[in-house]
N, C-alpha and C positions, 0 to 999 in steps of 0.2 A: 492186862491191867497191872500186874506186878512190875513189868518192865517200864510201863508208863509212870507209875508211881515212883519208882526208884530214880528214874531219869529227871522227872520234873520237880521232885521234892528234894533233890540232892543239894540244891543251893537256896531253897526257899522253905520257910516255915508254913505249916498248914494254915495258920491265921493270915499270912500274907496272900496265899492263894484264895482263901475264902473271901477276903476283902476285894481281891481282883475280880472274883466271880460276881460280886455285887456290882462292881463298876461295869463289868462286861454286860451283865443283864440290863443295867440302866442304859448302856449305850445302844443296845438292840431295841429296847422298848421306849424309853423316854427321849433319847437323843439320837435316834437312828438317822434322821435326815442330815444331821451335821457330822456325827461320828463316822458313819459309813462313807459319806461323800469325801471326808478328809482322810480316809484310810487310817483312822486312828483306833479301830476296834482292837487290833492285836499289837498295839504299841507298848511293848514291855514284857519282860519275862513272866510276870505274875499273870497277866491276862492270857498269855499263850499257854501257860500251865493250866489255868482254869478252863480254857477252851478244850485242851487236850484231855484233861481228866474228868470234865463234866459233860460238856456238850457232845464230844466225840462218842463216848459210850451211850449216851441217851439217844443220839441219832442212829447208832448202830442197832440198838434194841428196837427202836421204833420202826426202822426200815425192815428189819427182820419180821416183825409182827405183821406189818402191812403186806409184805410179799407173801407170807404164809396165808393170810386171809384171801388175798387176790388169787393165789393158786387154787385154793379150795373152791372159789366161786366162779372162776373163769376158764373152764375147759380142762382137758386132760393133760397128761404129761408132755405131749408133743408141743402144746401151746406154750410150755415153759421150758423148752429144751435149752440146754446151756449155750449161750452166745458170749462172745467177748464183751466185756463190760467197759463202757466209757463213762467215767465219773466226772461230770461237768461241775466246775466249781468245787473241786474235791475236798477242800479244807484238809482235815486230817486223814481223809480216805475212809472214814467210817461208813458212809452210805455205799460207796462202791464196793467195799469189802463185804458188807452185809448182802448186797445184791449178788455178788459172786458166790459166796458161801451158800446162799439160799437156793441158787439155781444150778450149782455144780460147775460153774465156770472156772477156768484156770487163769485167764489173762484179764488184767485190768489196766486201763490207761487213765491216769488222773490229769485233769486240766485245771490250773489255778494261776492267779497272778502273784500270789505271795510266796516268796522263796521258802520261808519257814514252813508254810502249809505243805509245800511240795515235799520237803524233807520228811515231815510227819507222815504224809500219805505213803511215801515210799516205805517207811518203816512199818506202817500198818499193814500194807499189802504183804510184806515179807513175813510179818508175824502170823499171818493166816496161811502161809505157804503158797501164796499166789505169785504168778509171774507178772509183776507189776512194773509199770514205767510211768513217768510223769513228764508233762510238758508245761512250760510256763506260757500263759496266755489267757486272755479274757474269754469268758463263756461265749461272748458274742462272736469270737473268732472260730468257734466250732464249725467244722465242715462235715457234710454228710459222709458217713463212713463208706468205704468201698464195698464192704461186705456187711450183711445184716449183723447188728450188734444190739446189746441191751444198754440203752442210754439212760442213765439216771442223773437227774438234775435236782439235787437235794439242797433246799434252803439257799438257793443262789439267785433265782430270778428276782426275788424281792430286794436284793442288794444292788441290782443293776440300774443304771439310768434308763429312762423310758425308751430311748432309741435303741440301746443295746438289747434291752429285754425284748423288743419287737423283733429284732434280728434273730435272737435265739429262738423265739417262738416259731418263726417261719422255718428255721433250720430243723427243728425237732419234727415239725409236720412233714417236711420234705423227707427226712430220714424214715419216718413211719411209712410214708407212701412207697418207699423202696425196700420195705421188709424188715426194718428195725423195730424192736420193742422199746417203748418209751415210758418212763415213770418220772413224773414231776412231783416233788414233795415240797410243801411250803407250810409255814405256820398257819394256824387256824385264825389267828387274830386278823380282823379286817383292816386294822390300821396298817398292818404290814403288807397286805395284799389287796388294795383297792382295785387293782387291775384284773383280779382273778376272773370275773365274769367275761372279760374279753378273751381270755385264754380258753375258757370253757367253750365259748362260741367258736373260736379258731379251730379247736380240736374236734368239735362236734361233727364236722363233715366226715371225719374218719371213724366215727363211732366210739369216740373216747368215753371212758367211764370216769366221772367225777365223784369223789367221796370225801366225807369229813369223818375224822377219826378222833375219838377220845379214849386214849389207851392207858392201861395200867401196866407199869413195867416193874421189874425186880432188879434194880441197879446194883452194881458191886458196892461194897462197903464204903470205899473212898468217895464214890459218887453220892451216895446217900448222905454221908457226913458233910461233904462240901455243900450240897444243895440245902440241907437244913441250916447250916451255919450262915448261908447267904440269904436265907429267907425264901428259898424256892421250894417247889414240890417235886422232889426227885423221883417219886414213884408214879408220876402221871405226866403225860404229854399230849397235847392236842395239835392236830395237823390236818391238812387237806391235800388231796392227791388228784392228779390226772394220770390215767393209765391208758396206753394204746398197745394192744397186743400185736404180735407179728402178723404181717400179711394184710393189715387193714389198709386198703388203698382208696 
């Protein structure tokens, strides 16, 4: 967090980043259909800093809590053995890094369309001592890995056009059938995920577990200050998940 704060606040004032965070939140909630489709969510240094300093840490903490709870509830240590992590729609790499740290994995591959996000993800993986690499490409271009992996798709399916989301869903199911572990994380808000019941049904044949989470988190100080300044609630986050353990065929 110290590195993130130093880098992203080097040329921006706190007030500029908090205003950008309000705009970013509005883009995701109120203007998602136009802002996301036009690829304007991260258009500007302020929004990028806001995403890195606020949403990245929140996603990391939320993913860590979810995996800890799932590990406790779904089988012994072998069910959660370390596998290479594939971070689909990686953004700043927060979800993939959390998955690797939580399971003891050493390698992470991040996939995203945004060059800035790929640079951030590369830096995030390195900060956690992971052997990380990144590839530019759409989540819909994901291919089933040759070896069993832990595929995490965090907050990405809701941003895809319907046709691309359908392709990603089928790829994740195919990967699970061939021994990979899959975790899909999405916002709890139904407005962002009206397609969720279709994915629950798609994954049901493999015994997928669908959960809704209302989490309390303890964010770093800069995250708390930014969230409060932007009118958000930085100590709580709500999400939904689909989880497929290894070996479900």
